[in-house]
C-alpha positions in Angstrom: -5.2 21.5 -5.9 -8.2 21.4 -3.6 -10.7 20.1 -5.7 -13.3 17.1 -5.7 -12.3 14.0 -8.4 -15.2 14.4 -11.1 -16.5 12.2 -13.3 -14.0 13.9 -16.2 -10.9 12.8 -14.1 -11.8 9.3 -14.0 -12.7 9.2 -17.5 -9.5 11.1 -18.4 -7.4 8.4 -16.6 -8.9 5.9 -18.5 -8.2 7.4 -21.5 -4.5 7.8 -20.2 -4.1 4.4 -19.6 -3.6 4.7 -16.1 -5.8 1.3 -15.4 -3.6 -0.9 -17.0 -0.7 0.6 -15.7 -1.7 0.1 -12.2 -2.9 -3.7 -13.0 -6.3 -2.9 -11.9 -8.9 -5.6 -11.6 -12.2 -4.1 -12.7 -14.5 -5.9 -10.5 -13.3 -4.3 -7.7 -14.8 -0.9 -7.9 -15.1 1.6 -5.0 -14.3 4.9 -4.1 -10.7 3.8 -3.4 -10.0 2.8 -6.9 -10.8 6.6 -8.1 -8.4 8.0 -5.5 -5.7 5.3 -6.1 -5.7 6.0 -10.0 -5.7 10.0 -9.2 -2.7 9.8 -7.0 -0.9 7.1 -8.8 -1.6 9.6 -12.2 0.5 12.2 -10.1 3.6 10.3 -9.4 3.9 7.0 -12.0 6.5 8.9 -13.8 8.5 9.5 -10.6 12.2 8.9 -11.0 15.1 8.8 -8.3 12.8 10.5 -5.6 12.2 9.8 -2.0 8.4 8.8 -1.4 6.8 8.3 1.6 2.8 7.2 1.5 1.1 7.9 5.1 -0.2 5.3 6.2 0.0 3.0 3.6 -1.0 0.3 5.1 -0.9 -2.9 2.7 -0.3 -0.2 0.2 -1.4 -0.9 -3.1 0.6 1.9 -5.0 4.1 1.6 -3.9 4.9 -1.9 -5.5 3.9 0.4 -8.6 6.3 2.8 -8.4 9.9 2.8 -10.4 12.3 0.7 -8.7 15.0 3.8 -8.8 12.9 5.8 -5.9 13.7 5.1 -2.6 10.2 3.8 -0.7 8.6 4.1 2.5 5.6 3.5 4.2 4.7 5.9 7.3 2.7 3.0 9.2 2.2 1.8 12.6 0.2 -1.2 12.1 -2.1 -0.6 14.9 -5.0 -0.5 13.0 -5.8 3.2 12.9 -8.6 4.2 10.4 -9.4 -0.1 10.3 -6.3 0.0 8.7 -4.5 -3.5 9.1 -3.4 -4.4 12.6 0.2 -6.5 11.9 2.9 -5.3 10.0 3.2 -6.0 6.1 6.4 -6.2 4.1 6.7 -5.0 0.7 9.5 -5.7 -1.2 11.6 -2.9 -1.8 9.6 -0.4 0.7 11.1 0.5 4.1 8.4 1.2 6.7 8.8 4.0 9.2 6.8 3.3 12.6 5.6 6.4 12.9 2.8 9.0 12.7 2.9 12.6 10.7 2.4 14.9 13.4 4.6 12.9 16.0 7.6 12.1 13.5 10.5 14.4 15.7 13.4 12.1 16.0 12.1 9.6 13.5 12.3 10.9 10.4 14.9 14.1 9.4 13.8 17.4 8.3 13.5 17.6 4.4 13.7 14.0 3.9 10.8 13.3 1.4 10.6 14.8 -2.7 7.0 13.3 -2.6 4.8 12.5 -0.3 0.8 10.8 -0.8 -2.0 9.1 0.9 -5.0 7.6 0.3 -8.1 8.0 2.5 -6.2 8.4 5.5 -6.2 12.5 6.2 -10.1 12.1 7.0 -9.2 10.1 10.0 -7.0 13.0 11.9 -9.3 15.0 13.9 -9.8 18.9 13.2 -7.8 19.7 16.6 -4.3 17.6 15.5 -4.5 19.2 11.9 -2.2 21.8 12.6 0.5 19.6 14.0 0.0 17.1 11.2 0.3 19.6 8.6 3.5 21.2 10.6 5.4 18.0 11.1 4.1 17.2 7.1 5.9 20.3 5.9 8.7 19.7 7.7 9.5 16.2 6.6 9.2 17.9 3.1 11.9 18.7 0.9 12.0 22.1 -0.7 10.7 21.6 -4.3 8.3 18.4 -2.6 5.3 17.4 -3.8 2.3 16.0 -1.9 -1.0 14.6 -3.3 -3.9 13.5 -0.5 -7.0 11.8 -1.9 -9.3 12.1 1.2 -12.9 10.5 1.9 -16.1 13.5 2.5 -19.3 13.0 3.0 -21.0 15.4 1.0 -25.2 16.1 0.5 -26.7 17.7 -2.0 -28.3 21.2 -2.5 -26.8 24.4 -0.9 -28.9 24.4 2.4 -26.2 25.7 5.5 -27.0 22.8 7.3 -26.8 20.2 4.7 -22.7 19.9 4.8 -21.4 22.1 7.7 -19.5 19.7 9.3 -17.9 18.8 5.4 -17.2 22.7 4.9 -15.8 23.3 8.0 -12.6 20.6 7.6 -12.3 21.9 3.6 -11.9 25.4 4.9 -9.3 24.3 8.2 -7.3 22.7 4.9 -7.4 26.1 2.8 -6.4 28.1 6.2 -3.8 26.0 6.9 -2.2 25.6 3.7 -2.9 29.3 2.4 -1.4 30.8 5.9 2.0 28.9 5.4 4.2 31.2 3.1 6.8 28.0 2.2 3.4 26.0 0.8 1.5 26.7 -2.5 -1.2 24.9 -4.1 0.0 23.1 -7.0 -3.3 24.5 -8.6 -4.7 27.2 -7.0 -8.7 26.2 -5.7 -11.2 27.1 -7.9 -14.5 26.6 -5.8 -14.2 26.0 -2.5 -18.0 25.5 -1.2 -19.3 21.9 -0.3 -21.8 20.8 -2.1 -22.6 17.4 -4.0 -22.6 17.8 -7.8 -23.5 15.5 -10.3 -20.7 15.2 -11.8 -18.4 14.1 -9.1 -16.6 10.4 -9.0 -18.8 8.5 -6.6 -18.6 5.4 -4.3 -20.8 2.6 -5.7 -24.3 2.5 -3.6 -23.3 -1.5 -3.1 -19.8 -0.3 -1.8 -21.2 2.5 0.4 -23.8 -0.8 1.7 -20.6 -3.0 2.5 -18.8 -0.2 4.3 -21.7 -0.3 6.6 -20.3 -3.6 8.2 -16.9 -2.1 8.9 -18.3 1.3 10.8 -21.9 1.2 11.3 -22.2 4.4 12.9 -22.1 5.7 9.6 -25.1 3.8 8.0 -27.1 6.9 8.7 -24.8 9.1 6.8 -24.5 7.2 3.8 -28.3 7.0 3.3 -28.5 10.9 3.1 -25.1 11.7 1.7 -22.5 10.8 -1.4 -19.3 9.5 -0.4 -16.6 11.2 -2.8 -12.8 12.4 -2.5 -11.1 15.3 -1.8 -7.9 15.8 -3.9 -5.2 18.2 -2.0 -1.8 18.9 -4.0 0.8 21.3 -2.8 4.5 21.8 -3.0 6.9 23.1 -0.7 8.5 26.1 -2.1 
């Protein structure tokens, strides 16, 4: 899959009882709510798997997974991407002090059955993405799955300059994954043109305003674009 989370996806997750399974509180709605629900839906039933969350910080998902799994938070706690700057312990979760993209010698080849992230991959610079994915693929087991919810700022309309940066980023994901013969999308991408659609699940305006306090440099962008989430899902064959 390489597709944006849409309102119908959120509705389906509600009907499936995913918020109740996550013990989600309704007073905390923002983009990461939809991302958490979408990722958790894909991995909630995992049993006796080795699972790694990339940049999990104070993970909201790992504590909810079955205790039969072996759980890892791949996190250096250095504050990258406004993440936590001090270590956080979660019962039953081991911390790997590493960055994917630079984990050789710290994570063995073919370690994980499942890998995932929420609001992490957008912080990897374009030039670093090939190394990130090469390392990511290395530590996945054959048959392993990956799910990533990725923040995107998308403007309305199809004018060429509206979404040049976002389109370039999506095209780079597509290029890296399709060029690797060991990697297959869980569902083939159906539409890879970047533009805002009214059926996208979005970040509420108040949440957008509140985010300006943490990253004020994006305030102008948030006035012109909507914050949405790309779901990336693939397997290693």
